[in-house]
C-alpha positions as CSV (number, residue, x, y, z in Angstrom):
1,M,119.2,46.7,72.0
2,H,117.0,43.9,72.2
3,L,115.5,44.2,75.6
4,T,112.8,41.2,75.7
5,R,109.7,41.0,78.7
6,T,111.6,39.0,80.7
7,G,115.0,38.5,82.1
8,V,116.9,37.0,84.9
9,F,118.5,39.1,88.3
10,A,121.1,37.0,90.1
11,W,123.4,37.6,93.1
12,I,126.6,36.0,91.0
13,D,129.7,36.7,93.2
14,D,129.9,33.2,94.7
15,Y,130.5,31.6,91.0
16,S,133.9,31.1,89.8
17,A,134.7,33.1,86.2
18,P,134.1,30.0,84.2
19,E,130.7,29.2,86.3
20,V,129.3,32.6,86.1
21,A,130.5,32.1,82.1
22,A,128.5,29.3,81.9
23,F,125.5,30.4,83.8
24,A,124.9,33.2,82.0
25,Q,124.9,30.9,78.6
26,R,122.2,28.7,80.7
27,V,120.2,32.5,80.9
28,E,120.9,33.2,77.1
29,S,119.5,29.7,76.3
30,W,116.3,29.5,78.4
31,G,115.4,32.5,76.3
32,Y,115.8,35.5,78.3
33,G,116.6,38.5,77.3
34,A,118.7,39.6,80.1
35,L,121.4,39.3,83.3
36,W,120.7,41.7,85.7
37,Y,123.4,41.6,88.5
38,P,124.4,43.9,91.9
39,E,127.7,45.6,92.5
40,A,128.1,45.3,96.3
41,M,131.7,43.5,98.0
42,G,132.3,41.5,95.0
43,R,133.8,41.7,91.3
44,E,133.7,45.3,89.8
45,S,130.7,45.7,87.7
46,F,131.6,46.7,84.7
47,A,134.9,44.1,84.8
48,T,132.1,41.7,85.1
49,A,129.9,43.0,82.1
50,S,132.9,42.5,79.9
51,W,133.1,39.0,80.6
52,L,129.7,38.2,80.9
53,L,129.1,39.9,77.5
54,A,132.2,38.4,76.1
55,N,130.8,34.7,77.0
56,T,127.2,35.2,75.6
57,R,126.0,36.0,72.1
58,R,122.4,37.7,72.4
59,L,121.9,38.0,76.3
60,V,121.8,42.2,77.5
61,V,124.0,42.6,80.4
62,G,122.3,44.9,83.0
63,T,124.0,46.0,85.9
64,G,121.8,46.3,88.6
65,I,123.0,48.5,90.2
66,A,126.3,50.0,89.5
67,N,127.1,52.2,92.4
68,I,128.0,55.7,91.4
69,Y,130.5,56.1,94.3
70,A,132.5,53.4,93.0
71,R,133.8,55.3,90.1
72,D,133.7,59.0,88.9
73,P,131.3,60.1,86.1
74,N,133.8,60.2,83.2
75,S,134.8,56.1,83.8
76,A,131.6,55.2,84.1
77,A,130.7,57.0,81.0
78,S,133.7,55.5,79.0
79,A,133.1,51.9,80.4
80,Q,129.7,52.3,79.1
81,R,130.1,53.3,75.8
82,G,132.8,50.6,75.5
83,L,131.1,48.0,76.5
84,S,128.3,48.9,74.5
85,E,130.4,49.3,71.3
86,Q,132.3,46.1,71.9
87,S,129.3,44.2,72.4
88,G,126.9,45.7,69.7
89,D,124.7,47.0,72.0
90,R,124.2,44.7,74.8
91,F,124.8,46.3,77.4
92,L,122.5,48.2,80.0
93,L,123.5,50.2,82.6
94,G,121.9,50.5,86.1
95,L,123.2,52.9,88.1
96,G,122.4,54.2,91.8
97,V,123.1,55.7,94.7
98,S,123.8,52.7,97.5
99,H,123.4,53.3,100.6
100,L,125.2,55.2,103.3
101,P,126.4,52.3,105.5
102,L,127.8,51.0,102.6
103,V,129.4,54.5,101.0
104,E,130.6,55.7,104.4
105,G,131.5,52.4,106.4
106,V,132.7,50.1,103.6
107,R,134.1,52.7,100.8
108,G,134.7,55.4,102.8
109,H,133.0,58.1,101.0
110,R,130.7,61.1,102.0
111,Y,127.0,60.2,101.6
112,G,125.6,63.1,99.5
113,Q,121.9,63.9,98.8
114,P,120.9,60.9,96.7
115,V,119.0,63.0,94.0
116,A,121.0,65.9,94.1
117,T,124.3,63.7,93.6
118,M,122.9,61.4,91.0
119,R,121.8,64.9,88.9
120,A,125.2,65.8,89.0
121,Y,126.8,62.5,88.1
122,L,124.6,62.2,85.1
123,Q,124.8,65.8,83.8
124,A,129.0,64.8,84.2
125,M,128.6,61.7,82.7
126,A,126.7,63.3,79.5
127,K,129.8,65.7,79.3
128,A,132.7,63.3,79.4
129,P,134.4,63.2,76.3
130,Y,135.0,59.8,74.6
131,Q,137.9,59.6,71.9
132,A,136.8,55.8,70.9
133,P,134.7,54.1,68.1
134,P,131.3,55.7,69.3
135,P,128.4,52.3,69.8
136,P,126.3,51.8,67.5
137,Q,123.6,53.4,69.1
138,P,123.1,55.9,72.0
139,P,123.9,53.7,75.1
140,R,121.0,53.5,77.8
141,T,120.9,54.6,81.3
142,V,118.4,53.2,84.0
143,L,118.3,54.2,87.5
144,A,117.3,52.5,90.4
145,A,114.7,55.1,91.7
146,L,112.2,53.7,94.2
147,G,110.8,57.2,95.4
148,P,109.1,60.3,93.6
149,K,111.7,62.2,93.1
150,M,114.2,59.3,92.0
151,L,112.1,58.3,89.6
152,A,111.1,62.2,88.4
153,L,115.0,62.7,87.6
154,A,114.8,59.2,85.9
155,A,112.5,60.3,83.4
156,E,114.4,63.6,82.8
157,L,117.8,62.6,82.6
158,A,117.9,58.7,82.1
159,D,116.2,55.8,80.0
160,G,114.4,54.2,82.7
161,A,114.1,53.1,86.4
162,H,115.3,49.6,87.5
163,P,113.5,49.4,90.9
164,Y,114.0,46.6,93.6
165,N,112.0,44.8,96.5
166,V,108.9,46.9,95.1
167,T,105.4,45.9,94.4
168,P,102.9,45.7,91.8
169,E,101.3,48.6,93.1
170,H,104.4,50.9,93.6
171,T,105.1,49.7,89.2
172,H,101.9,51.1,88.7
173,E,102.9,54.4,90.5
174,A,106.7,54.2,89.0
175,R,104.9,54.1,85.6
176,R,102.9,57.2,86.0
177,T,106.2,59.4,86.7
178,L,107.6,57.8,84.4
179,G,105.5,58.4,81.6
180,P,105.5,56.4,77.8
181,G,108.3,56.1,76.2
182,K,110.9,55.2,79.1
183,L,112.2,51.8,80.1
184,L,110.5,49.9,83.6
185,C,112.7,47.2,84.3
186,V,111.1,45.9,87.5
187,E,113.0,43.0,89.7
188,Q,110.7,40.6,91.3
189,A,112.0,38.3,94.1
190,A,110.5,34.7,94.0
191,I,110.8,30.9,95.8
192,L,109.2,28.0,94.0
193,E,107.7,26.9,97.9
194,S,103.8,26.2,98.6
195,D,104.4,26.0,102.5
196,A,104.0,29.2,103.8
197,S,106.3,29.0,106.9
198,V,108.9,27.5,104.5
199,A,108.5,30.3,102.0
200,R,108.0,33.4,104.6
201,A,111.1,31.9,106.1
202,C,113.6,31.8,102.9
203,A,112.1,35.6,102.5
204,R,112.1,37.2,105.5
205,A,116.2,35.6,105.2
206,F,116.6,37.7,102.1
207,L,114.6,40.7,102.9
208,D,116.9,40.9,106.3
209,L,119.2,43.3,104.8
210,Y,117.1,45.3,103.6
211,L,114.8,46.0,106.6
212,Q,118.0,47.5,108.2
213,L,118.5,50.2,105.0
214,P,116.8,53.4,105.0
215,N,116.2,53.5,101.4
216,Y,114.8,50.9,101.4
217,V,112.2,51.1,104.6
218,N,111.3,54.2,103.7
219,N,109.9,53.4,100.5
220,W,107.7,50.2,102.0
221,K,106.3,53.3,103.7
222,R,106.1,55.2,101.1
223,M,103.7,52.4,100.1
224,G,101.7,51.8,103.2
225,F,103.6,49.9,105.4
226,T,104.0,50.7,109.1
227,D,107.0,50.4,111.2
228,A,105.3,47.2,113.0
229,D,105.4,46.0,109.5
230,I,109.0,46.4,109.1
231,A,109.8,45.0,112.8
232,G,110.7,41.6,113.5
233,G,112.1,40.4,110.2
234,G,108.4,41.8,108.5
235,S,105.2,41.3,108.3
236,D,103.3,38.5,106.5
237,R,102.1,41.4,104.9
238,L,105.1,43.1,103.9
239,V,106.8,39.9,103.1
240,D,103.8,38.4,100.9
241,A,103.5,41.6,99.3
242,T,106.9,42.3,98.1
243,I,108.0,38.3,97.6
244,A,106.2,36.6,95.2
245,W,105.9,32.4,96.7
246,G,104.2,29.4,95.8
247,D,103.6,27.1,92.8
248,E,104.5,28.7,89.0
249,G,101.1,29.5,88.2
250,L,101.2,32.0,91.7
251,I,104.7,33.2,90.5
252,R,103.6,33.6,87.1
253,A,100.7,35.7,88.1
254,R,102.9,38.4,90.1
255,I,105.0,38.4,87.5
256,K,101.7,39.4,84.8
257,S,100.3,41.9,87.8
258,H,104.2,44.2,86.9
259,F,103.5,43.8,83.1
260,D,99.7,44.9,83.4
261,A,100.8,48.0,86.2
262,G,103.1,49.0,83.3
263,A,106.3,47.2,83.6
264,D,108.1,46.6,80.2
265,H,110.7,44.2,81.5
266,V,110.8,41.8,84.9
267,C,114.0,40.3,86.1
268,I,113.1,37.4,88.1
269,Q,115.3,36.4,91.4
270,A,115.0,32.8,91.9
271,L,115.3,32.5,95.4
272,S,116.8,29.5,97.0
273,G,117.7,29.7,100.3
274,K,121.5,29.6,99.6
275,A,123.8,31.8,97.4
276,R,123.1,30.6,94.5
277,P,119.8,31.1,92.6
278,D,117.1,28.3,92.2
279,E,117.8,27.3,88.7
280,R,114.6,24.9,89.0
281,L,112.5,28.0,88.9
282,L,114.5,30.0,86.3
283,A,114.2,26.5,83.9
284,L,110.6,26.7,84.8
285,L,109.5,30.1,83.7
286,A,111.7,30.5,81.0
287,P,110.1,32.3,78.0
288,G,108.5,29.7,75.6
289,Q,107.6,27.5,78.8
């Protein structure tokens, strides 16, 4: 797998199938190494990967993340191996435990203890039978890990971690926990806007959901933010630490700070205030520009 230093993270359910294929091709043409996308209440994650891989030539396609409550471990392992074999090792599986409201309220499952549930899932995937041609290389798995216990599990049983809504300081601690030789693929949201009031309003609209989810709230608190920072749509301190905003130079500096802290790969989520990413920013930050 050739995973370059920068990629794109995008919510892509607003696109039709032809539109999302064209978007992936633009991401590839800009020189990014990977396209990551989440799994929530839109398209199924592995079906989406199959479409994106079939419509690109070099791009790594990463699930950011595939919900472990959406399918059993055998299904996940078979899909991972099949997609890796069919694409020539361009599929990177990101797995996560999602969030209690989405798992119990939307899917109707019981939300288990996150680390124990993920451990059992990974162990079952490793034992899953597979009777089709194998992929050219062992397929890779990264975990949506935020806290120290899930990061430690990522170091033990996976190939690395894919943290989301984190600061460079978190990246530094994540690298310390993962140790050398493990992938650290960090998401960084960014807004191409130098007016503080406009940028922060866009950032708060984006963060509104996450400020209601315990997994993210607990992680912000581990990073030193307080209840006051989390209340009222997020303090300026929390917003500015989580979301990079400003001109090209400031956004590039934030991305660099993750690399300086130990990230192998940074996937840029270009916020536009709308359902689709800001392609102006993605083109501006394209590798080689």
